C-alpha positions, 0 to 999 in steps of 0.5 A, a space after each residue: 176824104 170828101 168835105 162833110 155837108 153840114 146841112 145833110 142832117 137837116 135835109 135828112 130830118 126834113 125828108 124823113 119828115 116828108 117836109 121835103 119834098 111833100 110840103 116844100 119841094 126839093 131845096 138845099 138848106 143854106 141856113 140853120 133855123 132854130 125855133 127856141 120855145 120857152 123850154 128851149 130850143 125845139 129839136 127838128 122833128 120833135 114832139 112839143 106840148 101844145 102849152 109850149 107854143 102859145 106865145 111866138 117863139 124866138 127865132 135863130 138864124 145861122 146862115 152860110 154866106 152867099 156871093 153877095 154877102 162878100 164885099 170887094 174887101 173880101 169881108 162877109 157883110 151882115 145885111 141879109 134880111 129873111 122871112 119866116 113862115 110858120 105852116 101847118 101841112 096836116 090842117 085839119 088832120 094829116 089823114 084829110 089835109 084839106 086846109 093844108 098849108 094853114 098859115 100860122 105866121 108870116 114875119 119879114 125883115 128878120 136879121 141874124 144876131 151878128 155874133 150868132 148868139 141870140 135870136 134874130 133881130 127883127 127890122 119890121 113888124 110881123 105881116 100878120 098876127 101869130 096864131 098858135 097851133 090849135 090842132 083840132 080834137 082827134 086829129 093826131 099829130 100835126 107837123 108845124 113847119 118853119 120856112 126860112 126865105 132869104 129875101 131880095 134887097 129892100 123887100 116888103 110884101 106888096 099891098 093887098 098880099 093875102 099874108 096881111 090878112 089875118 082871117 082864117 079864110 085867107 090862112 087856109 091853103 096857103 103855099 109857101 113855095 108859090 109865096 116864095 116864087 110870087 115874091 123873089 124869095 128863096 127858101 134857104 132853111 126849114 124846121 118842124 116840130 110835132 104837136 099832138 091833139 087831144 083825144 
């Protein structure tokens, strides 16, 4: 009997929502990423109320250990750090995404809770201010996408990186894949929720 890939349901949901391949290209998830809103965890692809997204969510990470996480003694170390990015590929609307992928948030230095029972521990300050979803009136559904990158050792954003700029112009037409490539970050997980604009 073949082994069941525990991440296949994530890949299926991301493909159904066209996050794979339209937004993030092709990648194989190796981490579970959960976005916890005031009412609880947001199911992947679920529609959530705009009022639930006003404050930054809690982030929960459960990652499969890589070869570099296993010490000489065969024990798994818990030193991995992650960068999270939140973006809107449907800005200002899915029909005309001229500002895709609008960057809402970048936070570096996230470390999973050792017991995997609580939110990730933030070991650095956020790279930029959280900008809550604000879909323009009449623009329909937006796929607010959260991307999890595994950081290389001793990672920090370089001085002058656009991700440190909070201006609206710097947030427009961002590219998560290019951001990862530029900084040696590997995409290991993703999720998204839907927010509907007012009519």
